[in-house]
Every structure is written in C-alpha cells, then in structure tokens.
C-alpha beads as a LAMMPS data file, in Angstrom:
LAMMPS data file: protein, C-alpha beads

426 atoms
425 bonds

1 atom types
1 bond types

-500.0 500.0 xlo xhi
-500.0 500.0 ylo yhi
-500.0 500.0 zlo zhi

Masses

1 110.0

Atoms # bond

1 1 1 -254.560 -186.826 -289.997
2 1 1 -254.102 -185.917 -286.394
3 1 1 -256.661 -187.532 -283.668
4 1 1 -257.561 -184.109 -282.440
5 1 1 -258.123 -182.879 -286.251
6 1 1 -260.477 -185.596 -286.684
7 1 1 -262.299 -185.104 -283.312
8 1 1 -262.414 -181.405 -284.381
9 1 1 -264.021 -182.173 -287.631
10 1 1 -266.729 -184.595 -286.221
11 1 1 -267.478 -182.006 -283.532
12 1 1 -267.931 -179.470 -286.171
13 1 1 -270.427 -181.697 -288.161
14 1 1 -272.125 -182.297 -284.766
15 1 1 -272.428 -178.561 -284.250
16 1 1 -273.952 -178.456 -287.665
17 1 1 -276.558 -180.994 -287.041
18 1 1 -277.392 -179.365 -283.715
19 1 1 -278.201 -176.292 -285.286
20 1 1 -280.533 -177.905 -287.856
21 1 1 -282.195 -180.059 -284.883
22 1 1 -282.417 -177.074 -282.890
23 1 1 -284.718 -175.291 -285.557
24 1 1 -287.312 -177.945 -284.948
25 1 1 -287.734 -177.173 -281.263
26 1 1 -289.932 -174.336 -281.434
27 1 1 -292.454 -176.222 -283.841
28 1 1 -292.538 -179.098 -281.508
29 1 1 -293.188 -176.891 -278.456
30 1 1 -296.238 -175.145 -280.442
31 1 1 -297.755 -178.320 -281.410
32 1 1 -297.428 -179.680 -277.833
33 1 1 -298.906 -176.515 -276.456
34 1 1 -301.833 -176.904 -279.052
35 1 1 -302.439 -180.498 -278.202
36 1 1 -302.627 -179.626 -274.457
37 1 1 -304.982 -176.757 -275.056
38 1 1 -307.214 -179.315 -276.941
39 1 1 -307.379 -181.701 -274.074
40 1 1 -311.043 -180.687 -273.285
41 1 1 -312.276 -181.642 -276.640
42 1 1 -313.414 -185.195 -276.382
43 1 1 -310.997 -187.996 -277.945
44 1 1 -308.915 -185.199 -280.051
45 1 1 -307.018 -183.965 -277.016
46 1 1 -306.214 -187.569 -275.514
47 1 1 -305.148 -188.621 -278.916
48 1 1 -302.841 -185.584 -279.686
49 1 1 -300.835 -185.512 -276.611
50 1 1 -299.340 -188.828 -276.847
51 1 1 -298.626 -188.153 -280.504
52 1 1 -296.980 -184.852 -280.051
53 1 1 -295.054 -186.306 -276.797
54 1 1 -293.571 -189.032 -279.176
55 1 1 -292.372 -186.587 -281.529
56 1 1 -290.901 -184.619 -278.799
57 1 1 -289.257 -187.798 -277.222
58 1 1 -287.878 -188.686 -280.585
59 1 1 -286.207 -185.179 -280.880
60 1 1 -284.904 -185.556 -277.208
61 1 1 -283.450 -188.988 -278.182
62 1 1 -281.606 -187.454 -280.875
63 1 1 -279.967 -185.015 -278.536
64 1 1 -278.873 -187.759 -276.166
65 1 1 -277.315 -189.265 -279.010
66 1 1 -275.369 -186.239 -279.911
67 1 1 -274.455 -185.806 -276.235
68 1 1 -273.314 -189.548 -276.213
69 1 1 -270.908 -188.857 -279.349
70 1 1 -269.709 -185.853 -277.199
71 1 1 -268.488 -187.904 -274.251
72 1 1 -271.766 -187.267 -272.063
73 1 1 -274.068 -190.210 -271.887
74 1 1 -277.484 -188.970 -271.098
75 1 1 -280.014 -191.807 -269.796
76 1 1 -283.693 -191.820 -271.068
77 1 1 -285.796 -191.075 -268.021
78 1 1 -289.202 -192.294 -269.355
79 1 1 -291.564 -194.447 -267.527
80 1 1 -292.438 -197.812 -269.355
81 1 1 -295.633 -197.664 -271.269
82 1 1 -298.635 -199.374 -269.767
83 1 1 -299.763 -202.672 -270.927
84 1 1 -302.753 -203.421 -273.010
85 1 1 -303.307 -199.636 -273.565
86 1 1 -304.798 -198.216 -276.974
87 1 1 -303.803 -195.236 -278.845
88 1 1 -306.095 -192.207 -277.906
89 1 1 -307.140 -194.148 -274.670
90 1 1 -307.153 -192.778 -271.144
91 1 1 -304.389 -195.008 -269.829
92 1 1 -301.729 -194.115 -272.372
93 1 1 -302.835 -190.476 -271.908
94 1 1 -302.272 -190.517 -268.210
95 1 1 -299.155 -192.368 -268.753
96 1 1 -297.773 -189.537 -270.777
97 1 1 -299.270 -186.419 -268.669
98 1 1 -298.053 -188.067 -265.257
99 1 1 -294.444 -188.478 -266.380
100 1 1 -292.248 -185.864 -264.958
101 1 1 -289.832 -186.293 -268.024
102 1 1 -292.449 -185.354 -270.376
103 1 1 -292.662 -181.861 -268.866
104 1 1 -288.679 -181.645 -268.361
105 1 1 -288.632 -182.432 -272.110
106 1 1 -290.897 -179.506 -272.897
107 1 1 -289.128 -177.177 -270.547
108 1 1 -285.833 -178.107 -272.444
109 1 1 -287.185 -177.095 -275.840
110 1 1 -286.633 -173.516 -275.977
111 1 1 -283.375 -173.104 -273.971
112 1 1 -282.090 -176.163 -275.624
113 1 1 -282.657 -174.598 -278.822
114 1 1 -280.886 -171.356 -277.982
115 1 1 -277.977 -173.031 -276.569
116 1 1 -277.704 -175.410 -279.475
117 1 1 -278.011 -172.729 -282.089
118 1 1 -275.349 -170.468 -280.324
119 1 1 -272.829 -172.886 -279.352
120 1 1 -273.207 -174.893 -282.901
121 1 1 -272.870 -171.691 -284.554
122 1 1 -269.524 -170.775 -282.694
123 1 1 -268.422 -174.615 -283.371
124 1 1 -269.116 -174.081 -287.130
125 1 1 -267.921 -170.522 -287.404
126 1 1 -264.657 -170.515 -285.985
127 1 1 -262.999 -173.082 -287.961
128 1 1 -264.861 -171.787 -291.205
129 1 1 -263.336 -168.342 -290.417
130 1 1 -259.884 -169.719 -290.163
131 1 1 -260.428 -171.612 -293.366
132 1 1 -261.325 -168.371 -295.024
133 1 1 -257.967 -167.046 -293.983
134 1 1 -256.025 -169.845 -295.322
135 1 1 -257.755 -169.486 -298.695
136 1 1 -257.449 -165.814 -299.035
137 1 1 -254.185 -165.707 -300.645
138 1 1 -254.881 -167.808 -303.769
139 1 1 -258.380 -166.243 -303.968
140 1 1 -257.151 -162.514 -303.627
141 1 1 -254.207 -163.170 -306.104
142 1 1 -256.537 -164.820 -308.594
143 1 1 -259.418 -162.465 -308.473
144 1 1 -257.171 -159.322 -307.844
145 1 1 -259.572 -157.897 -305.296
146 1 1 -260.643 -158.145 -301.772
147 1 1 -263.126 -161.102 -302.511
148 1 1 -264.111 -161.339 -298.577
149 1 1 -265.476 -157.823 -298.291
150 1 1 -264.389 -154.805 -296.400
151 1 1 -264.447 -154.343 -292.767
152 1 1 -263.488 -157.723 -291.742
153 1 1 -259.903 -159.150 -290.441
154 1 1 -259.277 -160.373 -293.815
155 1 1 -259.901 -157.206 -295.634
156 1 1 -256.390 -156.635 -297.635
157 1 1 -254.915 -154.276 -300.095
158 1 1 -251.552 -155.815 -301.045
159 1 1 -249.912 -158.974 -301.482
160 1 1 -248.232 -158.799 -298.065
161 1 1 -251.233 -158.296 -296.158
162 1 1 -252.711 -161.366 -298.074
163 1 1 -249.846 -163.545 -297.146
164 1 1 -249.954 -162.454 -293.583
165 1 1 -253.423 -163.867 -293.356
166 1 1 -252.306 -167.451 -294.010
167 1 1 -250.568 -168.175 -290.467
168 1 1 -253.649 -166.224 -288.998
169 1 1 -256.164 -168.399 -290.648
170 1 1 -254.188 -171.626 -289.717
171 1 1 -254.208 -170.713 -285.966
172 1 1 -257.913 -169.717 -285.845
173 1 1 -258.608 -172.801 -287.830
174 1 1 -256.605 -175.022 -285.211
175 1 1 -258.131 -173.252 -282.331
176 1 1 -261.405 -173.619 -283.809
177 1 1 -260.879 -177.442 -284.258
178 1 1 -259.477 -177.873 -280.955
179 1 1 -262.184 -176.015 -279.057
180 1 1 -264.980 -177.485 -281.092
181 1 1 -265.027 -180.982 -278.947
182 1 1 -265.137 -178.780 -275.758
183 1 1 -268.099 -176.755 -277.036
184 1 1 -270.103 -179.893 -277.851
185 1 1 -269.433 -181.088 -274.297
186 1 1 -270.686 -177.835 -273.043
187 1 1 -273.820 -178.368 -274.914
188 1 1 -274.090 -181.913 -273.987
189 1 1 -273.867 -181.012 -270.141
190 1 1 -276.490 -178.426 -270.601
191 1 1 -278.888 -181.293 -272.206
192 1 1 -278.272 -183.440 -269.257
193 1 1 -279.464 -180.835 -266.740
194 1 1 -282.951 -181.330 -268.141
195 1 1 -283.051 -184.533 -270.213
196 1 1 -281.350 -186.828 -267.810
197 1 1 -283.417 -188.743 -265.330
198 1 1 -283.681 -187.376 -261.778
199 1 1 -282.640 -189.205 -258.590
200 1 1 -286.323 -190.242 -258.002
201 1 1 -286.737 -191.152 -261.797
202 1 1 -283.372 -193.158 -261.493
203 1 1 -284.803 -195.193 -258.595
204 1 1 -288.151 -195.549 -260.129
205 1 1 -286.574 -196.979 -263.402
206 1 1 -284.204 -199.084 -261.297
207 1 1 -287.215 -200.516 -259.306
208 1 1 -288.988 -201.209 -262.778
209 1 1 -285.769 -202.899 -264.264
210 1 1 -285.570 -205.087 -261.022
211 1 1 -289.200 -206.035 -261.196
212 1 1 -288.885 -207.142 -264.968
213 1 1 -285.476 -208.984 -264.368
214 1 1 -286.777 -210.875 -261.438
215 1 1 -289.907 -211.834 -263.404
216 1 1 -287.691 -212.924 -266.208
217 1 1 -285.420 -214.860 -263.658
218 1 1 -288.152 -216.494 -261.979
219 1 1 -289.511 -217.530 -265.579
220 1 1 -286.235 -218.642 -266.796
221 1 1 -285.798 -220.871 -263.605
222 1 1 -289.152 -222.286 -263.897
223 1 1 -288.319 -223.194 -267.390
224 1 1 -285.151 -224.910 -266.623
225 1 1 -286.638 -226.747 -263.841
226 1 1 -289.357 -228.030 -266.383
227 1 1 -286.539 -229.009 -268.669
228 1 1 -284.758 -231.033 -265.899
229 1 1 -287.920 -232.671 -265.000
230 1 1 -288.623 -233.702 -268.811
231 1 1 -285.186 -234.894 -269.183
232 1 1 -285.503 -237.069 -266.197
233 1 1 -288.896 -238.355 -266.747
234 1 1 -288.233 -238.995 -270.547
235 1 1 -284.856 -240.209 -270.250
236 1 1 -283.029 -241.533 -266.973
237 1 1 -286.472 -242.329 -265.201
238 1 1 -287.841 -244.425 -268.379
239 1 1 -284.467 -246.267 -268.534
240 1 1 -284.318 -246.931 -264.786
241 1 1 -287.983 -248.415 -264.847
242 1 1 -287.054 -250.610 -267.966
243 1 1 -283.987 -251.651 -265.884
244 1 1 -286.012 -252.674 -263.061
245 1 1 -288.430 -254.664 -265.292
246 1 1 -285.430 -256.466 -266.711
247 1 1 -284.010 -257.455 -263.518
248 1 1 -287.418 -258.609 -262.131
249 1 1 -287.652 -260.766 -265.247
250 1 1 -284.450 -262.286 -264.875
251 1 1 -285.060 -263.169 -261.153
252 1 1 -288.069 -265.071 -262.513
253 1 1 -285.994 -266.820 -264.992
254 1 1 -283.004 -267.527 -262.984
255 1 1 -284.166 -271.064 -262.001
256 1 1 -286.237 -272.173 -265.192
257 1 1 -283.935 -270.670 -267.776
258 1 1 -280.441 -269.641 -266.586
259 1 1 -279.309 -268.780 -270.013
260 1 1 -281.974 -266.103 -270.687
261 1 1 -281.626 -264.636 -267.259
262 1 1 -277.921 -264.053 -267.933
263 1 1 -278.865 -262.320 -271.039
264 1 1 -281.290 -260.035 -269.517
265 1 1 -278.790 -259.276 -266.711
266 1 1 -276.217 -258.507 -269.454
267 1 1 -278.728 -256.158 -271.124
268 1 1 -279.829 -254.643 -267.643
269 1 1 -275.921 -253.963 -267.130
270 1 1 -275.722 -252.183 -270.543
271 1 1 -278.852 -250.174 -269.728
272 1 1 -277.421 -249.027 -266.376
273 1 1 -274.361 -247.777 -267.994
274 1 1 -276.525 -245.921 -270.625
275 1 1 -278.546 -244.296 -267.806
276 1 1 -275.322 -243.118 -265.913
277 1 1 -274.158 -241.488 -269.131
278 1 1 -277.510 -239.850 -269.437
279 1 1 -277.460 -238.726 -265.905
280 1 1 -273.874 -237.396 -266.342
281 1 1 -275.217 -235.466 -269.439
282 1 1 -278.103 -233.845 -267.307
283 1 1 -275.782 -232.948 -264.553
284 1 1 -273.492 -231.208 -266.869
285 1 1 -276.525 -229.101 -268.165
286 1 1 -277.154 -228.039 -264.687
287 1 1 -273.645 -227.186 -263.595
288 1 1 -270.655 -228.739 -265.786
289 1 1 -268.136 -230.284 -263.464
290 1 1 -265.305 -228.794 -265.548
291 1 1 -266.742 -225.169 -264.724
292 1 1 -266.455 -226.070 -260.881
293 1 1 -262.999 -227.515 -261.458
294 1 1 -261.192 -225.358 -263.762
295 1 1 -263.506 -222.130 -263.565
296 1 1 -264.871 -220.126 -266.584
297 1 1 -261.567 -219.899 -268.651
298 1 1 -260.950 -223.819 -268.439
299 1 1 -264.731 -224.392 -269.226
300 1 1 -264.904 -222.233 -272.284
301 1 1 -261.777 -223.681 -273.590
302 1 1 -263.052 -227.225 -273.026
303 1 1 -266.298 -226.232 -274.605
304 1 1 -264.443 -224.587 -277.648
305 1 1 -262.561 -227.836 -278.275
306 1 1 -265.874 -229.759 -278.587
307 1 1 -267.321 -227.664 -281.195
308 1 1 -267.232 -228.450 -284.850
309 1 1 -266.315 -224.878 -285.815
310 1 1 -262.816 -224.001 -284.790
311 1 1 -262.799 -221.575 -281.958
312 1 1 -260.062 -219.305 -280.637
313 1 1 -260.003 -218.536 -277.039
314 1 1 -258.107 -215.384 -275.678
315 1 1 -258.861 -215.016 -271.938
316 1 1 -257.191 -212.668 -269.164
317 1 1 -259.083 -213.792 -265.979
318 1 1 -256.532 -213.322 -262.854
319 1 1 -259.168 -214.983 -260.645
320 1 1 -262.254 -216.831 -260.299
321 1 1 -265.722 -215.494 -260.212
322 1 1 -268.706 -215.963 -257.855
323 1 1 -270.173 -219.349 -258.810
324 1 1 -273.777 -217.907 -259.870
325 1 1 -272.106 -215.427 -262.107
326 1 1 -269.627 -217.728 -263.297
327 1 1 -272.446 -220.128 -264.194
328 1 1 -274.427 -217.493 -265.893
329 1 1 -271.481 -216.213 -268.085
330 1 1 -270.624 -219.881 -269.138
331 1 1 -274.031 -220.606 -270.399
332 1 1 -274.461 -217.334 -271.962
333 1 1 -271.117 -218.034 -273.991
334 1 1 -272.291 -221.609 -274.663
335 1 1 -275.699 -220.455 -276.174
336 1 1 -273.688 -218.080 -278.298
337 1 1 -271.483 -220.551 -279.519
338 1 1 -274.268 -222.741 -280.055
339 1 1 -275.948 -220.227 -282.334
340 1 1 -272.716 -219.911 -284.179
341 1 1 -272.664 -223.397 -284.874
342 1 1 -276.234 -223.639 -285.861
343 1 1 -277.117 -220.491 -287.809
344 1 1 -273.877 -218.335 -288.869
345 1 1 -272.242 -220.773 -291.310
346 1 1 -269.032 -219.453 -290.104
347 1 1 -265.591 -221.106 -290.707
348 1 1 -263.818 -219.628 -287.562
349 1 1 -264.912 -217.806 -284.387
350 1 1 -263.180 -216.011 -281.546
351 1 1 -263.808 -215.661 -277.796
352 1 1 -262.316 -213.050 -275.732
353 1 1 -262.601 -212.967 -272.003
354 1 1 -261.552 -209.791 -270.137
355 1 1 -262.185 -208.455 -266.437
356 1 1 -261.348 -205.005 -265.694
357 1 1 -262.814 -202.289 -263.422
358 1 1 -265.036 -204.705 -261.515
359 1 1 -266.738 -205.810 -264.861
360 1 1 -266.266 -209.087 -266.998
361 1 1 -266.542 -208.311 -270.804
362 1 1 -267.049 -211.396 -273.094
363 1 1 -266.972 -211.129 -276.854
364 1 1 -267.880 -213.723 -279.218
365 1 1 -267.032 -212.710 -283.105
366 1 1 -267.443 -215.223 -286.016
367 1 1 -266.918 -214.900 -289.744
368 1 1 -270.365 -216.109 -290.649
369 1 1 -273.138 -214.733 -292.944
370 1 1 -274.200 -212.066 -290.337
371 1 1 -277.745 -210.692 -290.166
372 1 1 -278.609 -212.218 -286.807
373 1 1 -281.826 -210.931 -285.203
374 1 1 -282.857 -210.968 -281.630
375 1 1 -286.268 -210.897 -282.119
376 1 1 -286.035 -214.168 -284.529
377 1 1 -285.832 -216.575 -282.011
378 1 1 -285.461 -217.107 -278.295
379 1 1 -281.729 -217.883 -278.060
380 1 1 -280.495 -214.298 -278.045
381 1 1 -283.344 -213.253 -275.962
382 1 1 -282.701 -216.024 -273.223
383 1 1 -279.023 -214.513 -273.178
384 1 1 -280.387 -211.346 -272.639
385 1 1 -282.452 -212.551 -269.587
386 1 1 -279.860 -214.500 -268.185
387 1 1 -277.403 -211.581 -268.078
388 1 1 -280.097 -209.216 -267.027
389 1 1 -280.587 -211.242 -263.691
390 1 1 -277.090 -210.084 -262.737
391 1 1 -277.468 -206.331 -264.154
392 1 1 -275.631 -207.690 -267.365
393 1 1 -275.960 -206.557 -270.932
394 1 1 -275.623 -207.767 -274.325
395 1 1 -274.889 -205.772 -277.572
396 1 1 -275.071 -207.495 -281.013
397 1 1 -273.456 -206.305 -284.270
398 1 1 -274.421 -208.491 -287.061
399 1 1 -274.603 -206.718 -290.680
400 1 1 -275.629 -208.761 -293.780
401 1 1 -272.661 -210.661 -294.788
402 1 1 -271.065 -210.464 -291.071
403 1 1 -269.058 -210.420 -289.245
404 1 1 -271.295 -210.998 -286.207
405 1 1 -269.854 -209.722 -282.836
406 1 1 -271.765 -210.263 -279.691
407 1 1 -270.615 -208.245 -276.670
408 1 1 -271.672 -209.411 -273.186
409 1 1 -270.885 -207.493 -269.847
410 1 1 -271.392 -208.600 -266.230
411 1 1 -270.647 -206.374 -263.250
412 1 1 -268.722 -208.793 -260.778
413 1 1 -265.529 -209.012 -258.720
414 1 1 -263.080 -212.073 -258.656
415 1 1 -263.404 -214.101 -255.601
416 1 1 -259.989 -215.743 -255.914
417 1 1 -256.689 -215.461 -257.545
418 1 1 -255.589 -217.504 -260.333
419 1 1 -252.576 -219.842 -259.998
420 1 1 -251.981 -220.420 -263.631
421 1 1 -251.323 -218.138 -266.661
422 1 1 -253.491 -217.575 -269.655
423 1 1 -252.965 -218.841 -273.119
424 1 1 -254.809 -218.788 -276.421
425 1 1 -256.230 -221.817 -277.603
426 1 1 -257.226 -222.526 -281.493

Bonds

1 1 1 2
2 1 2 3
3 1 3 4
4 1 4 5
5 1 5 6
6 1 6 7
7 1 7 8
8 1 8 9
9 1 9 10
10 1 10 11
11 1 11 12
12 1 12 13
13 1 13 14
14 1 14 15
15 1 15 16
16 1 16 17
17 1 17 18
18 1 18 19
19 1 19 20
20 1 20 21
21 1 21 22
22 1 22 23
23 1 23 24
24 1 24 25
25 1 25 26
26 1 26 27
27 1 27 28
28 1 28 29
29 1 29 30
30 1 30 31
31 1 31 32
32 1 32 33
33 1 33 34
34 1 34 35
35 1 35 36
36 1 36 37
37 1 37 38
38 1 38 39
39 1 39 40
40 1 40 41
41 1 41 42
42 1 42 43
43 1 43 44
44 1 44 45
45 1 45 46
46 1 46 47
47 1 47 48
48 1 48 49
49 1 49 50
50 1 50 51
51 1 51 52
52 1 52 53
53 1 53 54
54 1 54 55
55 1 55 56
56 1 56 57
57 1 57 58
58 1 58 59
59 1 59 60
60 1 60 61
61 1 61 62
62 1 62 63
63 1 63 64
64 1 64 65
65 1 65 66
66 1 66 67
67 1 67 68
68 1 68 69
69 1 69 70
70 1 70 71
71 1 71 72
72 1 72 73
73 1 73 74
74 1 74 75
75 1 75 76
76 1 76 77
77 1 77 78
78 1 78 79
79 1 79 80
80 1 80 81
81 1 81 82
82 1 82 83
83 1 83 84
84 1 84 85
85 1 85 86
86 1 86 87
87 1 87 88
88 1 88 89
89 1 89 90
90 1 90 91
91 1 91 92
92 1 92 93
93 1 93 94
94 1 94 95
95 1 95 96
96 1 96 97
97 1 97 98
98 1 98 99
99 1 99 100
100 1 100 101
101 1 101 102
102 1 102 103
103 1 103 104
104 1 104 105
105 1 105 106
106 1 106 107
107 1 107 108
108 1 108 109
109 1 109 110
110 1 110 111
111 1 111 112
112 1 112 113
113 1 113 114
114 1 114 115
115 1 115 116
116 1 116 117
117 1 117 118
118 1 118 119
119 1 119 120
120 1 120 121
121 1 121 122
122 1 122 123
123 1 123 124
124 1 124 125
125 1 125 126
126 1 126 127
127 1 127 128
128 1 128 129
129 1 129 130
130 1 130 131
131 1 131 132
132 1 132 133
133 1 133 134
134 1 134 135
135 1 135 136
136 1 136 137
137 1 137 138
138 1 138 139
139 1 139 140
140 1 140 141
141 1 141 142
142 1 142 143
143 1 143 144
144 1 144 145
145 1 145 146
146 1 146 147
147 1 147 148
148 1 148 149
149 1 149 150
150 1 150 151
151 1 151 152
152 1 152 153
153 1 153 154
154 1 154 155
155 1 155 156
156 1 156 157
157 1 157 158
158 1 158 159
159 1 159 160
160 1 160 161
161 1 161 162
162 1 162 163
163 1 163 164
164 1 164 165
165 1 165 166
166 1 166 167
167 1 167 168
168 1 168 169
169 1 169 170
170 1 170 171
171 1 171 172
172 1 172 173
173 1 173 174
174 1 174 175
175 1 175 176
176 1 176 177
177 1 177 178
178 1 178 179
179 1 179 180
180 1 180 181
181 1 181 182
182 1 182 183
183 1 183 184
184 1 184 185
185 1 185 186
186 1 186 187
187 1 187 188
188 1 188 189
189 1 189 190
190 1 190 191
191 1 191 192
192 1 192 193
193 1 193 194
194 1 194 195
195 1 195 196
196 1 196 197
197 1 197 198
198 1 198 199
199 1 199 200
200 1 200 201
201 1 201 202
202 1 202 203
203 1 203 204
204 1 204 205
205 1 205 206
206 1 206 207
207 1 207 208
208 1 208 209
209 1 209 210
210 1 210 211
211 1 211 212
212 1 212 213
213 1 213 214
214 1 214 215
215 1 215 216
216 1 216 217
217 1 217 218
218 1 218 219
219 1 219 220
220 1 220 221
221 1 221 222
222 1 222 223
223 1 223 224
224 1 224 225
225 1 225 226
226 1 226 227
227 1 227 228
228 1 228 229
229 1 229 230
230 1 230 231
231 1 231 232
232 1 232 233
233 1 233 234
234 1 234 235
235 1 235 236
236 1 236 237
237 1 237 238
238 1 238 239
239 1 239 240
240 1 240 241
241 1 241 242
242 1 242 243
243 1 243 244
244 1 244 245
245 1 245 246
246 1 246 247
247 1 247 248
248 1 248 249
249 1 249 250
250 1 250 251
251 1 251 252
252 1 252 253
253 1 253 254
254 1 254 255
255 1 255 256
256 1 256 257
257 1 257 258
258 1 258 259
259 1 259 260
260 1 260 261
261 1 261 262
262 1 262 263
263 1 263 264
264 1 264 265
265 1 265 266
266 1 266 267
267 1 267 268
268 1 268 269
269 1 269 270
270 1 270 271
271 1 271 272
272 1 272 273
273 1 273 274
274 1 274 275
275 1 275 276
276 1 276 277
277 1 277 278
278 1 278 279
279 1 279 280
280 1 280 281
281 1 281 282
282 1 282 283
283 1 283 284
284 1 284 285
285 1 285 286
286 1 286 287
287 1 287 288
288 1 288 289
289 1 289 290
290 1 290 291
291 1 291 292
292 1 292 293
293 1 293 294
294 1 294 295
295 1 295 296
296 1 296 297
297 1 297 298
298 1 298 299
299 1 299 300
300 1 300 301
301 1 301 302
302 1 302 303
303 1 303 304
304 1 304 305
305 1 305 306
306 1 306 307
307 1 307 308
308 1 308 309
309 1 309 310
310 1 310 311
311 1 311 312
312 1 312 313
313 1 313 314
314 1 314 315
315 1 315 316
316 1 316 317
317 1 317 318
318 1 318 319
319 1 319 320
320 1 320 321
321 1 321 322
322 1 322 323
323 1 323 324
324 1 324 325
325 1 325 326
326 1 326 327
327 1 327 328
328 1 328 329
329 1 329 330
330 1 330 331
331 1 331 332
332 1 332 333
333 1 333 334
334 1 334 335
335 1 335 336
336 1 336 337
337 1 337 338
338 1 338 339
339 1 339 340
340 1 340 341
341 1 341 342
342 1 342 343
343 1 343 344
344 1 344 345
345 1 345 346
346 1 346 347
347 1 347 348
348 1 348 349
349 1 349 350
350 1 350 351
351 1 351 352
352 1 352 353
353 1 353 354
354 1 354 355
355 1 355 356
356 1 356 357
357 1 357 358
358 1 358 359
359 1 359 360
360 1 360 361
361 1 361 362
362 1 362 363
363 1 363 364
364 1 364 365
365 1 365 366
366 1 366 367
367 1 367 368
368 1 368 369
369 1 369 370
370 1 370 371
371 1 371 372
372 1 372 373
373 1 373 374
374 1 374 375
375 1 375 376
376 1 376 377
377 1 377 378
378 1 378 379
379 1 379 380
380 1 380 381
381 1 381 382
382 1 382 383
383 1 383 384
384 1 384 385
385 1 385 386
386 1 386 387
387 1 387 388
388 1 388 389
389 1 389 390
390 1 390 391
391 1 391 392
392 1 392 393
393 1 393 394
394 1 394 395
395 1 395 396
396 1 396 397
397 1 397 398
398 1 398 399
399 1 399 400
400 1 400 401
401 1 401 402
402 1 402 403
403 1 403 404
404 1 404 405
405 1 405 406
406 1 406 407
407 1 407 408
408 1 408 409
409 1 409 410
410 1 410 411
411 1 411 412
412 1 412 413
413 1 413 414
414 1 414 415
415 1 415 416
416 1 416 417
417 1 417 418
418 1 418 419
419 1 419 420
420 1 420 421
421 1 421 422
422 1 422 423
423 1 423 424
424 1 424 425
425 1 425 426
C-alpha cells in the first residue's frame, strides 16, 4: 500500500472520530452554562464549574491529540492548579474562572463542532462516494438494477454506463484519500486558533516552568552537595583521621618498639592508598576525568565497557558540548544504564547519540522485561529533573514484556569540532 494511501485512510478515520467528538461539544457547552448560572447557589456552583471545566478540557485535549496526528501540534495553555486546594473550594474555583484558556475553550465549542462536522463529513464522504463508484459494476450486474438510486452520478441503465463508473469512482477515491490529510490539517489549524496558548499564556507558562525547574535544580544541587559531604565524612575523612592516629601512635613507638612502629607505618601507607582510591571515586562522581578528556562519546563508551550487561554504543557527535550540558547528558545516561542493570533483567542494551538541529538526542534501549514506571522510584524522576534544568525532555516507552526505550533530548550547540571518527562499540 502506497504511503499516501495509508495517510489518507488514517485521515479518513480521524475525520470519522472528529465527527463523533464534535457531537459532544454542544452538551458540554450546555453543562458549562448551567454550572455558571448556578454559581450564586452556595457550594453548588463552585463545585460544578471546575467539574464541567475538567470535562471540557478533556474534550479539547482529545482535539489537540487529533491535531498533533494531523501534523499541527497544539500546546496546552492551562495554568497549573493551586497547591493545597480542595474540590469545591474557592481556590480551585478561582483558578478555573481566572484562566483565560477556560473561556477560549468555551468559545471554541460551537465553531469547533461546526468545522469538525463539516470537514469530517467531507473527509469521509468523498472517499466513500468514490468507493461506491468502484463497486457499482458488480453490484449492478448482480442485482440487475440501479441499487444506488436515481438522481445521482452513479444512476445507470446499461452495462456500459456501469463500466464507466469504475474509473470515475477510482479517480474520486484517489482524490478523496489524497485530500483527506489536508482537510484534517485545515481543521487542526482552526483548532490552534483558539486552543493553543496565546503569547501572554506562553510567557506565563514559561515563567512557571522555569520556576519549577529552578527549584528542582536547587534541590538537586543541595542533594548532591549533601551526598558529597556524606561521602567525605563517612569515607575519606574517617580514613584520614585513622591514618593520623596510626602515624601518631607509630611516632610514640618508634623508640620503644621499632618493629611495631614499622608495622603501623606500613598499615598507614596501605590506608593512605585506600583513601586515595576513595577520593578518586568521589571525584569521578562529581565530574569524571574521562568526560573532560574524551568528551561525552568517549565517556559513554568507557561506561558501557564497565557494565555487566553488554551495551552497544552508536554515536555521531561532530563536536564537543558545553561542559554543564555534557555533564548533565552523561549522568542522565549513566543513571538510565544503571536502571537497566538493576531492574530490567536485560541481556543487551543499546545507546544512540545524535546531534542535529541544535538538539542532542540520546536513546537507550534494552531487551528486558519492560514495565518501567517513572512514579515507582526516584531514578527516572531524577533524570527528568536533571534534563529539565537545561530545557531537556525525557520520553519513556516500556510495555510489559519490553522492550524499554528511553528517549532524552537536550537543546544545545556544539562548542568544538571532533578530530576523530565515531564507531560502534559492543
């Protein structure tokens, strides 16, 4: 089947869905108006308005999803809900009625229904009419009569006229399937007029997002500092204190018991080496030296070689990233691969690194059991927070039984060109 035919059939199905969804717009508008009229009634109005608004937003979200499938993404413009608000309370009611997107949704319901029904009907009717022409000849011959009725293009009286309907029906069907995606895009563009955020709403959402990501970044940095402090206190610091005590004791025994003093000094030398190893591990946790020396690609390859699960790395990075972005990307990949080793029961994993259009794309795939849930632990949420600090995103696909695919994107530029070529490592 040709690609344009598949796109056309999907668009015809989307047009049918648009017709069905559009029929719900008027009842939703009536419910919303009734809820607004009942606002003066104590408790009842303030409880009904957020409830009907939630129904309307679910409907508009479905419309945004149809628009995205048509190639016209429409962002959600709603303000975040207030904290510590209760259903039927004043804060939730005020949050709904003071959001301009609430009124834009209501304003879209009637014209959106009309446009959806009209364009959906055209999207569906033209291919069906062409299909009727294609099937007319066998039906006409089998029934021996004009089964499609009189007064239409397909009204025929002879076999010749019936045969002539076949190329006409094929042409109409082809035109209908070819034009169906364009009709869906027209509907999507109309939806974007009212359902997409305005410039002011985009700025407001951007400020909110930056506030949240800044708070998450501050929390992550504070947690990282506490981890470093704990590792220093419980590890290197304790070992250095023990080292100092052993050297002091050896100094006291050097004259009275030289053999015991030499034994303590040997033990102190061994302890200093262990402390140095711990300190190097701690430094690698802050910023791995291999990342500074070989860049993101080299550091990921080195990390892959150290894991118990075979990891294939396929990278195409023509240059180096800025140090903060490079560090965030490395630790996000490291945490993802750690989850693969600990939880996925995978036999193999794959890492893909690509940079195109001022955007770094990192994809980690494994053949494990699947069923990963970002809400079940802190690992995936930590990756999301780490990436969000740089306006990055993470998408997870992990059906039960696998495979699990984690896609991470970071907007960034390359700061310096590469001097070596990329190759795949198993």
